N, C-alpha and C positions, 0 to 999 in steps of 0.2 A: 538656349535662350533663357534669360533671367525672367522669372515670373513673380518674384517677391524678394524684397530687401528690407531688413530691419536692424536697428541698432539700439542699444540701451546702456546707460551708465548708472550704476547703483552704488550708493554709499553704505558701506558695511556698518557704520555707526548707527544709521537709521534702522538697519536690520537688527542690530543688537538691542536697540530700544524696543523694537517690536517683539523680539524674543522674550525680553523681560516682561512685557505687558501681556502678551497673548500666549506665549510658550507653545505647548503641544497643539493647541487649537490652530495657530498660525502654520506650524510645521505640517500638520496632517492635511490641512486644506490645500497647501501649495506643492508639497513634495511627496513623491512616491517613496515607498519603503527603501528601494535601492539607493535613492538619492540621500535619504536620511542616514543610511548606514555609511555611505561614503563620507559624509560630513562629520558624523559623530566619531569616526575613527581618528579624527584630528581635533580633539576638544579645544585646543588652544587656538584653532583657526575656525571655530564654529561660525561666527557671524560672517566672516569673509567667505567661507564655503557656501553658506546659504545665499549670500549676496551675489556670488558668481552665478549660481543657478537661477536666481531671481532675474538677473540681467539676461541670461540665455533665454528664459521663458518669455520675457517681455519682448526681446528682439524677435523671437520666432512668431509671437502673436502679431507683431507689426508686419513681419514678412508675409504672413497669411492674409493680411489686409483687413482683419476684423478686430484686432485687440482681443480682449477677453469678453467678447459678446458673440451672439449668434451660435451658441453651443460650444464655443471654445473655452475650456477651463484650464486653470493653472496645472492641475494634476494630469491633464492630457498631454502635456509636453514634458518629456523626461530626458534629462541630461545624463549621459553615461560616457563610456569610453570604449573604443574598439580594443582588440587584443594588444595593440602596440601602444595604447594610451592616448590615441587621438580622440578628442572630444567628438561626440556624435549625439544627435537628437533623435529620439523615437517618439512618434506621434501616435495617439490612439483616440478613440471615441470622436468627439466633435472636431478636434484638431486634425485628425486623419481624414475625416469627411471633408473638411474645408480644403485640405491639401489636394484631395482627389478632385474636388470641384475646380480648383485652379489649374490643374494639369490638363493640357489639351489632349484630345483623343489621339491615340497612337504614340503618345509620349510617356515617359517615365520620370517621376520627380527625383531630384537629388537635393539633399539639404547639406550645405556646408556651413560650418560654424567656426568662428575664431574667438578665443577668449583671452583676456589679459587682466591682471589685477596689480595694483600698486596701492597697498593699504592706505587709506580705507576704501579706495575706489575699485570697482569691478566693472569691466566693460565686455560686451558681447556684440558681435556682428553675425547676422544670419543671412545667407543668400540661398534662395530656393530657385533651382533651375529645372527646366524640362529638357530631357534628352530623348532622342529617338528610342523607341522601345527595344531596339536591337542592342543598344549600349547598356552597360551595367551602371545603374544609378545607385544612389544611397539607400540604405535600409530605412524605410519610413513606416513600417508596420508595427 
C-alpha cells in the first residue's frame, strides 16, 4: 500500500548560485558528509550533483507529508546507493520518526526513489509503501 508520494524538479543553475553565495554553510546544512564526498568526487558536476540530492530530499519530505517542518530536516534525509549502484534513501532523526508514524502497525516501510537529470534540471520521485512485516522492505534506518 502506498502511504506517501513526492516529486521534485531542481534547477542546477540555482544550486550553483546558492553555492557561490553560501558555500560550505549551505552544503553542511543540507548534505551529510557521505553525500558531500560523493558530489565532490566529480567537481565538474558539483552543482548538478547537489541539485539531484536536493530534489531527492525535497521529494522525500513531500512523501512524508510534512515538507521540512515538524522535526524533519534536510540533513535527516540521506541519498546514497546500494552495492549495485541503485539509489536509496536513508532516513534518520525527525524524518525517521515521521516515517514510523506513517507506517501502519504490523507493516514495514519501503522507500523507492527514481532519479534523472538532464542538465541543468534534476528530478526525483519518491514512493513510500507499507508492506506486511513478513516481507523484506527497504532499509530506512
